[in-house]
C-alpha positions in Angstrom: 19.6 -13.0 -27.9 21.0 -10.4 -25.6 17.6 -9.1 -24.4 16.7 -12.5 -23.0 20.1 -12.9 -21.5 19.9 -9.5 -19.9 16.8 -10.6 -17.9 18.3 -13.9 -16.8 21.6 -12.3 -15.8 19.9 -9.6 -13.7 17.9 -12.4 -12.0 21.0 -14.4 -11.4 22.8 -11.4 -10.0 20.0 -10.8 -7.6 19.6 -14.4 -6.4 22.9 -16.2 -6.5 24.7 -14.3 -3.8 27.8 -14.0 -6.0 28.3 -10.3 -6.5 31.0 -10.9 -9.1 29.5 -13.7 -11.1 27.0 -11.9 -13.3 28.7 -8.5 -13.8 30.9 -9.4 -16.8 28.2 -11.4 -18.7 25.7 -8.6 -17.9 28.1 -6.0 -19.3 28.6 -8.0 -22.5 24.8 -8.3 -23.0 24.3 -4.6 -22.4 27.1 -3.9 -24.8 25.4 -6.1 -27.4 22.2 -4.2 -26.9 24.1 -0.9 -27.6 23.7 0.4 -24.1 27.2 1.8 -23.6 26.5 3.7 -20.3 24.9 0.6 -18.7 27.7 -1.6 -20.1 30.3 0.7 -18.7 28.8 0.6 -15.3 28.6 -3.2 -15.3 32.2 -3.6 -16.5 33.3 -1.2 -13.8 31.4 -3.2 -11.2 33.2 -6.3 -12.4 36.7 -4.9 -12.4 36.2 -3.1 -9.0 34.5 -5.8 -7.0 37.1 -7.1 -4.6 35.3 -10.2 -3.4 34.3 -13.4 -5.2 36.2 -15.9 -7.1 38.6 -13.4 -8.8 41.0 -16.3 -9.6 38.3 -18.0 -11.7 36.6 -15.0 -13.3 39.6 -12.8 -14.0 41.3 -15.4 -16.2 38.3 -15.3 -18.6 36.9 -11.8 -18.2 39.4 -9.2 -16.8 41.4 -8.5 -20.0 38.3 -8.1 -22.1 36.6 -5.9 -19.4 39.6 -3.6 -19.1 40.0 -3.3 -22.9 36.3 -2.5 -23.3 36.3 0.1 -20.5 39.2 1.8 -22.2 37.3 1.9 -25.5 34.1 3.1 -23.8 35.9 5.9 -22.1 38.1 7.1 -25.0 35.8 9.9 -26.1 34.2 10.6 -22.8 37.2 10.6 -20.4 40.6 10.0 -21.9 42.3 9.9 -18.6 40.0 7.2 -17.4 40.5 5.3 -20.7 44.3 5.5 -20.1 43.8 4.2 -16.6 42.0 1.1 -17.8 44.4 0.5 -20.7 47.3 0.7 -18.3 45.7 -1.9 -16.1 45.3 -4.1 -19.1 48.9 -3.7 -20.1 49.9 -4.5 -16.5 48.4 -7.9 -16.8 51.2 -8.9 -19.1 
């Protein structure tokens, strides 16, 4: 139920004090609701946020976020898509 999750994730983002924690799940919910522009913005906030527990969140979310950003940018901005795909490949 992505619509319910969306409300809870936005609330969590506003109240937890963890700027990183809710971005990736929020992006996934927005993606599931077919809101690609909002999902793209949330994925970008996740991959570009320098603080937080990157060591914890990246192992579960970073590869997916980079792949999805590449997909979301393919038609809109191929250079940006290539940038995110390159970051994905660099993980390995």
